[in-house]
N, CA and C atoms as a LAMMPS dump frame, in Angstrom:
ITEM: TIMESTEP
0
ITEM: NUMBER OF ATOMS
486
ITEM: BOX BOUNDS ff ff ff
-5.0000000000000000e+02 5.0000000000000000e+02
-5.0000000000000000e+02 5.0000000000000000e+02
-5.0000000000000000e+02 5.0000000000000000e+02
ITEM: ATOMS id mol type element x y z
1 1 1 N 8.423 45.352 -21.865
2 1 2 C 7.435 44.786 -20.388
3 1 3 C 6.806 44.11 -19.49
4 2 1 N 5.708 45.035 -20.381
5 2 2 C 4.606 44.054 -19.251
6 2 3 C 4.021 42.828 -20.251
7 3 1 N 4.653 42.236 -20.981
8 3 2 C 4.61 40.864 -21.501
9 3 3 C 5.439 39.897 -20.662
10 4 1 N 6.837 40.516 -20.428
11 4 2 C 7.334 39.983 -19.229
12 4 3 C 6.904 39.961 -17.579
13 5 1 N 6.218 40.937 -17.249
14 5 2 C 6.102 40.647 -15.291
15 5 3 C 4.722 39.762 -15.893
16 6 1 N 3.46 40.264 -17.558
17 6 2 C 2.588 39.106 -17.903
18 6 3 C 2.933 37.666 -17.48
19 7 1 N 3.987 37.253 -18.04
20 7 2 C 4.876 36.278 -18.544
21 7 3 C 5.16 35.457 -16.905
22 8 1 N 6.135 36.608 -16.096
23 8 2 C 6.197 36.468 -14.629
24 8 3 C 5.288 36.148 -14.115
25 9 1 N 4.474 36.683 -13.676
26 9 2 C 3.237 36.313 -13.202
27 9 3 C 2.098 35.022 -13.018
28 10 1 N 1.987 34.342 -14.49
29 10 2 C 1.492 33.202 -15.156
30 10 3 C 3.215 32.181 -14.421
31 11 1 N 4.701 32.149 -14.355
32 11 2 C 4.665 31.015 -14.189
33 11 3 C 5.323 31.265 -12.675
34 12 1 N 4.435 32.19 -11.765
35 12 2 C 4.657 31.576 -10.436
36 12 3 C 3.712 31.254 -9.946
37 13 1 N 1.964 31.602 -11.037
38 13 2 C 0.737 31.402 -10.753
39 13 3 C 1.007 29.701 -10.91
40 14 1 N 1.689 29.515 -11.815
41 14 2 C 1.925 27.851 -11.854
42 14 3 C 2.536 27.396 -11.276
43 15 1 N 4.428 27.651 -11.227
44 15 2 C 5.001 26.716 -10.902
45 15 3 C 4.716 26.791 -9.297
46 16 1 N 4.117 28.236 -8.529
47 16 2 C 4.353 28.273 -6.85
48 16 3 C 2.553 27.926 -6.637
49 17 1 N 1.69 27.688 -7.277
50 17 2 C 0.859 26.506 -6.839
51 17 3 C 0.687 25.59 -6.07
52 18 1 N 0.303 25.368 -4.752
53 18 2 C 0.676 24.317 -4.393
54 18 3 C -0.358 22.965 -4.93
55 19 1 N 0.352 21.589 -4.817
56 19 2 C -0.147 20.93 -4.874
57 19 3 C -1.358 20.26 -4.328
58 20 1 N -2.487 19.697 -5.365
59 20 2 C -3.526 19.114 -5.191
60 20 3 C -3.2 18.056 -4.325
61 21 1 N -3.114 17.647 -3.471
62 21 2 C -2.872 16.143 -2.531
63 21 3 C -4.553 15.489 -3.058
64 22 1 N -3.991 14.048 -3.256
65 22 2 C -5.15 13.754 -3.345
66 22 3 C -5.691 12.024 -2.465
67 23 1 N -6.51 11.514 -2.697
68 23 2 C -7.006 10.048 -2.335
69 23 3 C -7.246 9.452 -2.37
70 24 1 N -6.981 8.295 -2.02
71 24 2 C -7.558 6.959 -2.746
72 24 3 C -7.816 5.395 -1.422
73 25 1 N -8.833 4.893 -2.073
74 25 2 C -8.485 3.674 -1.006
75 25 3 C -8.923 2.324 -1.955
76 26 1 N -8.447 1.439 -1.591
77 26 2 C -7.995 0.118 -2.467
78 26 3 C -8.982 -1.444 -1.41
79 27 1 N -9.334 -1.763 -1.686
80 27 2 C -10.121 -2.826 -1.502
81 27 3 C -9.461 -4.258 -1.995
82 28 1 N -8.131 -5.42 -1.345
83 28 2 C -7.911 -6.172 -2.153
84 28 3 C -8.14 -7.612 -1.611
85 29 1 N -8.165 -8.761 -2.427
86 29 2 C -7.456 -9.842 -1.921
87 29 3 C -6.225 -10.333 -2.5
88 30 1 N -5.962 -11.219 -1.85
89 30 2 C -4.747 -11.946 -2.351
90 30 3 C -4.58 -13.017 -1.139
91 31 1 N -2.961 -13.248 -1.892
92 31 2 C -2.398 -14.431 -0.737
93 31 3 C -1.332 -14.309 -0.487
94 32 1 N -1.223 -14.59 0.55
95 32 2 C 0.323 -14.767 1.585
96 32 3 C 0.907 -15.643 1.381
97 33 1 N 1.431 -16.107 1.082
98 33 2 C 2.676 -17.248 0.531
99 33 3 C 3.632 -18.058 1.744
100 34 1 N 3.393 -17.476 2.567
101 34 2 C 4.741 -17.775 4.026
102 34 3 C 3.943 -18.406 5.206
103 35 1 N 3.741 -19.344 5.598
104 35 2 C 4.755 -20.463 5.095
105 35 3 C 3.978 -21.609 3.937
106 36 1 N 2.456 -21.212 3.977
107 36 2 C 1.781 -21.816 3.351
108 36 3 C 0.675 -20.847 2.101
109 37 1 N 0.076 -20.797 0.885
110 37 2 C -0.409 -20.04 0.622
111 37 3 C -1.542 -19.906 1.394
112 38 1 N -2.4 -18.521 1.922
113 38 2 C -3.254 -18.555 2.347
114 38 3 C -3.9 -17.252 1.747
115 39 1 N -5.661 -17.674 1.843
116 39 2 C -6.563 -16.097 1.4
117 39 3 C -5.652 -14.593 2.253
118 40 1 N -5.581 -13.952 1.64
119 40 2 C -5.699 -12.385 2.209
120 40 3 C -6.663 -11.77 2.172
121 41 1 N -6.7 -10.345 3.13
122 41 2 C -8.009 -9.822 2.13
123 41 3 C -8.179 -8.63 3.136
124 42 1 N -7.64 -7.555 2.985
125 42 2 C -8.208 -5.707 3.516
126 42 3 C -8.372 -4.977 2.041
127 43 1 N -7.499 -3.537 3.702
128 43 2 C -8.107 -2.395 3.225
129 43 3 C -6.998 -1.399 3.263
130 44 1 N -6.925 -0.251 2.244
131 44 2 C -5.977 0.779 2.337
132 44 3 C -6.913 1.66 1.755
133 45 1 N -6.186 2.815 2.478
134 45 2 C -6.476 4.157 2.206
135 45 3 C -5.516 5.145 1.996
136 46 1 N -5.439 6.029 1.28
137 46 2 C -4.173 6.561 1.439
138 46 3 C -4.254 8.271 0.507
139 47 1 N -2.436 8.413 0.755
140 47 2 C -2.852 10.135 -0.114
141 47 3 C -1.808 10.339 -0.451
142 48 1 N -1.611 10.695 -1.686
143 48 2 C -1.147 10.651 -2.521
144 48 3 C -0.223 13.274 -2.884
145 49 1 N 0.652 13.245 -2.611
146 49 2 C 1.557 14.72 -3.066
147 49 3 C 2.462 14.385 -4.214
148 50 1 N 1.594 14.235 -4.989
149 50 2 C 2.974 14.175 -6.446
150 50 3 C 3.432 13.394 -6.303
151 51 1 N 4.859 13.029 -5.834
152 51 2 C 5.657 12.012 -5.837
153 51 3 C 5.451 11.329 -4.276
154 52 1 N 5.704 11.732 -3.846
155 52 2 C 5.205 11.369 -1.737
156 52 3 C 3.511 11.139 -2.032
157 53 1 N 3.745 9.904 -0.583
158 53 2 C 2.556 9.457 -0.881
159 53 3 C 2.487 8.821 0.526
160 54 1 N 1.073 8.609 1.099
161 54 2 C 1.378 8.44 2.814
162 54 3 C 0.072 7.016 2.908
163 55 1 N -0.149 5.801 3.353
164 55 2 C -0.806 4.893 2.995
165 55 3 C -1.332 4.261 4.424
166 56 1 N -2.777 4.098 4.862
167 56 2 C -3.034 2.755 6.824
168 56 3 C -3.228 1.743 5.843
169 57 1 N -2.974 0.791 6.28
170 57 2 C -3.774 -0.794 5.852
171 57 3 C -4.037 -1.497 6.728
172 58 1 N -4.949 -2.039 6.459
173 58 2 C -4.901 -3.461 7.39
174 58 3 C -5.255 -4.65 6.219
175 59 1 N -4.92 -5.458 7.18
176 59 2 C -4.772 -6.819 6.182
177 59 3 C -4.902 -7.876 6.966
178 60 1 N -5.869 -8.98 6.253
179 60 2 C -5.693 -10.588 7.471
180 60 3 C -5.549 -11.347 6.288
181 61 1 N -4.759 -12.941 6.433
182 61 2 C -4.846 -13.902 6.788
183 61 3 C -5.216 -14.938 7.085
184 62 1 N -5.719 -15.796 6.563
185 62 2 C -6.752 -16.722 7.728
186 62 3 C -5.304 -18.032 7.91
187 63 1 N -5.641 -18.682 9.086
188 63 2 C -4.751 -19.686 9.431
189 63 3 C -5.187 -20.729 8.334
190 64 1 N -4.366 -21.736 8.307
191 64 2 C -4.264 -22.798 7.734
192 64 3 C -3.579 -24.141 8.756
193 65 1 N -4.95 -24.796 8.912
194 65 2 C -5.389 -26.094 9.854
195 65 3 C -4.007 -27.143 9.544
196 66 1 N -4.697 -27.219 7.822
197 66 2 C -3.206 -28.069 7.876
198 66 3 C -1.951 -28.752 7.783
199 67 1 N -2.113 -27.371 7.573
200 67 2 C -0.216 -27.153 7.157
201 67 3 C 0.184 -26.539 8.423
202 68 1 N -0.545 -26.027 9.452
203 68 2 C 0.068 -25.338 10.676
204 68 3 C 0.146 -23.665 10.733
205 69 1 N -0.152 -22.967 9.346
206 69 2 C -0.06 -21.68 9.321
207 69 3 C -0.667 -21.038 9.643
208 70 1 N 0.08 -20.22 10.649
209 70 2 C -0.807 -19.121 11.928
210 70 3 C -1.449 -17.658 10.912
211 71 1 N -2.395 -17.84 10.979
212 71 2 C -3.63 -16.815 10.93
213 71 3 C -2.673 -15.68 10.899
214 72 1 N -2.184 -14.757 10.4
215 72 2 C -1.867 -13.032 10.395
216 72 3 C -2.665 -11.499 9.86
217 73 1 N -2.363 -10.617 10.97
218 73 2 C -3.613 -9.919 11.248
219 73 3 C -1.951 -8.473 10.874
220 74 1 N -2.108 -7.957 10.218
221 74 2 C -1.547 -6.392 10.072
222 74 3 C -2.277 -5.435 9.887
223 75 1 N -1.561 -3.937 10.334
224 75 2 C -2.177 -3.338 9.881
225 75 3 C -0.391 -1.912 10.392
226 76 1 N -0.501 -1.826 8.898
227 76 2 C 0.793 -0.823 8.598
228 76 3 C 0.95 0.549 8.563
229 77 1 N 2.007 1.976 8.386
230 77 2 C 1.588 3.406 7.661
231 77 3 C 2.706 3.18 6.866
232 78 1 N 2.492 3.214 5.608
233 78 2 C 3.497 2.82 4.555
234 78 3 C 4.081 4.716 4.013
235 79 1 N 5.188 4.439 3.879
236 79 2 C 5.683 6.172 2.909
237 79 3 C 5.335 5.614 1.616
238 80 1 N 5.113 5.955 0.572
239 80 2 C 5.423 5.72 -0.613
240 80 3 C 5.902 6.27 -1.736
241 81 1 N 6.518 6.626 -2.844
242 81 2 C 6.775 7.45 -3.65
243 81 3 C 6.711 6.243 -4.854
244 82 1 N 5.813 7.691 -5.356
245 82 2 C 5.412 7.251 -6.491
246 82 3 C 5.574 8.196 -8.485
247 83 1 N 5.324 7.783 -9.445
248 83 2 C 5.278 8.588 -10.432
249 83 3 C 4.09 9.549 -9.856
250 84 1 N 4.374 10.555 -10.784
251 84 2 C 3.569 12.135 -10.25
252 84 3 C 2.205 11.116 -11.466
253 85 1 N 2.384 11.193 -12.026
254 85 2 C 0.752 10.601 -12.511
255 85 3 C 1.041 9.493 -13.934
256 86 1 N -0.018 8.869 -14.607
257 86 2 C 0.2 8.13 -14.747
258 86 3 C 0.461 7.853 -16.334
259 87 1 N 1.283 7.308 -17.024
260 87 2 C 1.561 6.847 -18.305
261 87 3 C 0.633 5.867 -18.925
262 88 1 N 1.013 6.126 -20.574
263 88 2 C -0.155 5.473 -20.938
264 88 3 C -1.035 4.473 -19.639
265 89 1 N -1.647 5.197 -18.947
266 89 2 C -2.899 4.379 -17.742
267 89 3 C -1.858 3.345 -16.784
268 90 1 N -0.368 3.296 -16.27
269 90 2 C -0.06 3.053 -15.908
270 90 3 C 0.741 3.634 -14.32
271 91 1 N 0.554 3.604 -13.148
272 91 2 C 1.435 4.162 -12.28
273 91 3 C 1.795 3.721 -11.182
274 92 1 N 3.519 3.476 -11.451
275 92 2 C 4.304 2.862 -10.427
276 92 3 C 4.556 3.423 -8.846
277 93 1 N 4.34 2.759 -8.009
278 93 2 C 5.303 3.346 -6.836
279 93 3 C 5.775 2.295 -5.982
280 94 1 N 6.913 2.341 -5.106
281 94 2 C 7.639 1.606 -4.55
282 94 3 C 7.076 1.836 -3.066
283 95 1 N 7.392 1.349 -1.7
284 95 2 C 6.718 1.531 -0.383
285 95 3 C 7.079 0.686 0.398
286 96 1 N 7.318 1.366 1.716
287 96 2 C 8.784 0.82 3.356
288 96 3 C 7.047 1.366 4.012
289 97 1 N 7.173 0.451 4.912
290 97 2 C 6.722 0.726 6.215
291 97 3 C 6.647 -0.04 7.303
292 98 1 N 5.897 0.589 8.31
293 98 2 C 6 -0.275 9.608
294 98 3 C 4.58 0.05 10.386
295 99 1 N 3.842 -1.06 11.524
296 99 2 C 2.973 -1.451 11.465
297 99 3 C 3.289 -2.189 13.164
298 100 1 N 1.828 -3.317 13.276
299 100 2 C 1.681 -3.577 14.219
300 100 3 C 1.336 -4.981 13.402
301 101 1 N 1.085 -6.494 14.414
302 101 2 C 1.065 -7.478 13.394
303 101 3 C 0.836 -8.452 14.645
304 102 1 N -0.448 -9.236 14.348
305 102 2 C -1.078 -9.904 15.413
306 102 3 C -0.852 -11.473 14.702
307 103 1 N -0.142 -12.114 15.357
308 103 2 C 0.001 -14.015 14.446
309 103 3 C -0.567 -14.818 15.487
310 104 1 N -1.326 -16.294 15.133
311 104 2 C -2.442 -16.447 15.973
312 104 3 C -2.36 -17.91 15.304
313 105 1 N -2.459 -19.197 16.262
314 105 2 C -2.303 -20.079 16.006
315 105 3 C -3.032 -21.276 16.83
316 106 1 N -4.118 -21.766 16.117
317 106 2 C -5.252 -21.946 17.96
318 106 3 C -5.672 -21.169 18.524
319 107 1 N -5.188 -21.988 19.467
320 107 2 C -5.186 -21.574 20.875
321 107 3 C -4.317 -21.233 21.826
322 108 1 N -3.347 -21.782 20.962
323 108 2 C -1.539 -21.756 21.782
324 108 3 C -1.075 -20.794 21.517
325 109 1 N -0.986 -19.975 20.649
326 109 2 C 0.061 -19.538 20.499
327 109 3 C -0.491 -17.724 19.773
328 110 1 N -0.652 -16.598 20.753
329 110 2 C -0.202 -15.332 20.023
330 110 3 C 0.722 -14.473 20.145
331 111 1 N 1.023 -13.678 19.103
332 111 2 C 2.202 -12.974 19.06
333 111 3 C 1.733 -11.73 18.919
334 112 1 N 1.401 -10.344 19.594
335 112 2 C 1.427 -9.285 19.184
336 112 3 C 2.509 -8.051 18.983
337 113 1 N 3.121 -7.911 17.821
338 113 2 C 4.113 -7.196 17.918
339 113 3 C 4.41 -6.457 16.708
340 114 1 N 5.605 -5.555 16.828
341 114 2 C 6.216 -4.629 15.173
342 114 3 C 6.734 -5.527 14.784
343 115 1 N 5.97 -4.692 13.331
344 115 2 C 6.485 -5.313 11.838
345 115 3 C 7.123 -4.528 11.217
346 116 1 N 7.527 -4.999 10.339
347 116 2 C 8.094 -3.769 8.987
348 116 3 C 7.685 -4.688 7.677
349 117 1 N 7.626 -3.92 6.913
350 117 2 C 7.395 -3.884 5.064
351 117 3 C 7.774 -3.829 4.247
352 118 1 N 7.928 -3.277 2.766
353 118 2 C 8.998 -3.28 1.944
354 118 3 C 8.003 -3.723 0.863
355 119 1 N 7.652 -2.843 -0.577
356 119 2 C 7.465 -3.743 -1.682
357 119 3 C 7.016 -2.82 -2.616
358 120 1 N 6.757 -3.124 -3.376
359 120 2 C 5.863 -2.136 -4.569
360 120 3 C 5.359 -2.652 -5.52
361 121 1 N 4.48 -1.98 -6.614
362 121 2 C 3.482 -2.492 -8.07
363 121 3 C 3.294 -1.258 -8.512
364 122 1 N 2.025 -1.818 -9.194
365 122 2 C 1.446 -0.703 -10.247
366 122 3 C -0.391 -0.813 -10.331
367 123 1 N -0.546 0.528 -10.481
368 123 2 C -1.999 0.842 -10.464
369 123 3 C -2.229 0.972 -12.175
370 124 1 N -2.991 0.686 -12.234
371 124 2 C -3.94 0.422 -13.808
372 124 3 C -5.166 0.735 -13.848
373 125 1 N -4.974 1.698 -14.593
374 125 2 C -6.519 2.794 -14.82
375 125 3 C -7.439 2.122 -15.604
376 126 1 N -9.356 1.74 -15.059
377 126 2 C -9.647 0.907 -15.917
378 126 3 C -10.385 2.654 -16.7
379 127 1 N -11.347 3.168 -15.58
380 127 2 C -12.333 4.196 -16.311
381 127 3 C -12.775 5.244 -15.069
382 128 1 N -12.355 6.893 -15.555
383 128 2 C -12.905 7.56 -14.798
384 128 3 C -12.181 7.525 -13.146
385 129 1 N -12.457 7.654 -11.804
386 129 2 C -11.728 7.518 -11.039
387 129 3 C -11.086 5.846 -10.688
388 130 1 N -11.605 4.819 -11.17
389 130 2 C -11.095 2.965 -10.746
390 130 3 C -9.704 2.888 -11.409
391 131 1 N -9.305 1.765 -11.086
392 131 2 C -7.597 1.817 -11.487
393 131 3 C -8.23 0.598 -10.821
394 132 1 N -6.836 -0.805 -11.353
395 132 2 C -7.282 -2.117 -10.333
396 132 3 C -5.511 -2.052 -10.539
397 133 1 N -5.032 -2.176 -8.781
398 133 2 C -3.274 -2.192 -8.449
399 133 3 C -3.771 -3.412 -7.989
400 134 1 N -2.07 -3.541 -8.184
401 134 2 C -0.563 -4.853 -8.274
402 134 3 C -0.013 -4.807 -7.308
403 135 1 N -0.073 -5.815 -6.362
404 135 2 C 0.703 -5.312 -4.899
405 135 3 C 1.587 -6.67 -4.569
406 136 1 N 3.176 -6.672 -4.359
407 136 2 C 3.935 -7.777 -3.828
408 136 3 C 4.384 -6.597 -2.537
409 137 1 N 4.182 -7.502 -1.109
410 137 2 C 5.318 -7.016 -0.043
411 137 3 C 5.941 -8.188 0.811
412 138 1 N 7.092 -7.615 1.346
413 138 2 C 7.556 -8.429 2.054
414 138 3 C 7.532 -7.511 3.339
415 139 1 N 7.184 -8.573 4.416
416 139 2 C 7.041 -8.289 6.089
417 139 3 C 8.203 -9.316 6.715
418 140 1 N 9.133 -8.267 7.687
419 140 2 C 9.968 -9.044 8.825
420 140 3 C 8.311 -9.007 10.16
421 141 1 N 9.095 -9.371 11.009
422 141 2 C 8.449 -9.468 12.137
423 141 3 C 8.715 -9.547 13.056
424 142 1 N 8.805 -8.981 14.608
425 142 2 C 10.194 -9.151 15.628
426 142 3 C 9.357 -9.453 16.614
427 143 1 N 9.808 -10.113 17.644
428 143 2 C 9.551 -10.528 18.344
429 143 3 C 9.783 -11.693 18.085
430 144 1 N 8.39 -12.808 19.263
431 144 2 C 8.768 -14.316 18.81
432 144 3 C 7.642 -14.616 18.338
433 145 1 N 7.517 -14.713 16.743
434 145 2 C 6.066 -14.783 15.457
435 145 3 C 7.312 -16.758 15.048
436 146 1 N 6.067 -17.472 15.067
437 146 2 C 6.346 -18.048 13.969
438 146 3 C 6.885 -18.181 13.101
439 147 1 N 6.533 -17.473 11.62
440 147 2 C 7.269 -16.967 10.871
441 147 3 C 7.744 -15.395 11.051
442 148 1 N 9.292 -15.252 10.672
443 148 2 C 9.76 -13.649 10.52
444 148 3 C 9.766 -12.89 9.547
445 149 1 N 9.495 -14.182 8.558
446 149 2 C 9.652 -13.229 6.95
447 149 3 C 8.33 -13.832 6.379
448 150 1 N 7.485 -13.128 5.882
449 150 2 C 6.187 -13.533 5.232
450 150 3 C 6.756 -12.647 3.749
451 151 1 N 5.69 -13.187 2.786
452 151 2 C 5.274 -12.464 1.183
453 151 3 C 4.095 -12.623 1.248
454 152 1 N 3.259 -11.222 0.72
455 152 2 C 2.369 -11.093 0.183
456 152 3 C 1.991 -10.359 -1.3
457 153 1 N 1.175 -11.161 -2.117
458 153 2 C 0.657 -10.349 -3.502
459 153 3 C -0.352 -10.313 -3.145
460 154 1 N -0.959 -8.961 -3.722
461 154 2 C -3.048 -9.431 -3.669
462 154 3 C -2.521 -8.143 -4.943
463 155 1 N -4.29 -8.207 -5.255
464 155 2 C -5.097 -7.554 -6.341
465 155 3 C -6.494 -6.907 -5.704
466 156 1 N -5.919 -5.701 -6.405
467 156 2 C -7.247 -4.818 -5.463
468 156 3 C -8.071 -4.014 -6.84
469 157 1 N -9.293 -2.995 -6.607
470 157 2 C -10.332 -2.014 -7.248
471 157 3 C -10.104 -0.882 -5.954
472 158 1 N -9.037 -0.01 -7.067
473 158 2 C -8.882 1.341 -5.798
474 158 3 C -9.506 2.123 -6.567
475 159 1 N -10.609 3.339 -6.082
476 159 2 C -10.734 4.747 -6.188
477 159 3 C -10.395 5.525 -5.893
478 160 1 N -9.421 6.32 -6.556
479 160 2 C -9.007 7.66 -6.32
480 160 3 C -9.377 8.216 -6.909
481 161 1 N -8.776 9.618 -6.52
482 161 2 C -8.765 11.363 -7.109
483 161 3 C -10.047 12.129 -6.297
484 162 1 N -10.141 11.36 -4.932
485 162 2 C -11.033 12.619 -4.392
486 162 3 C -10.518 12.962 -2.965
């Protein structure tokens, strides 16, 4: 009887213990490929709780005068669904979110409006809390932008677990 009680209390302690939220930050550089390849830089700050996570992200793609590709600045809030832990140092995730974007081209065009995004990626463990992060996103922009759909790929250095 005592053994059952001890095992029951131990099971409740393990299964009923609150999950620990983990925060991470990523600095990234990549390419926005629509309508021409332009350098994109940014930062994201996130928090995960087992399989669900939340992330706030800021990114900026430069204007390309030669091709007439506008500069693009995004501020997005995303929901992530991720593997609860890394397997062989690899953690996969999918993401969807919404936020604000600003598209500018020279001094003649500027649009600030609502946008959405969907994508996914992988975090690869390097050493300790350091991970390498690869991410792909597709953005849809509302209002009257010159580019209504944009794709971005980036690689970043991620520090997690704090």
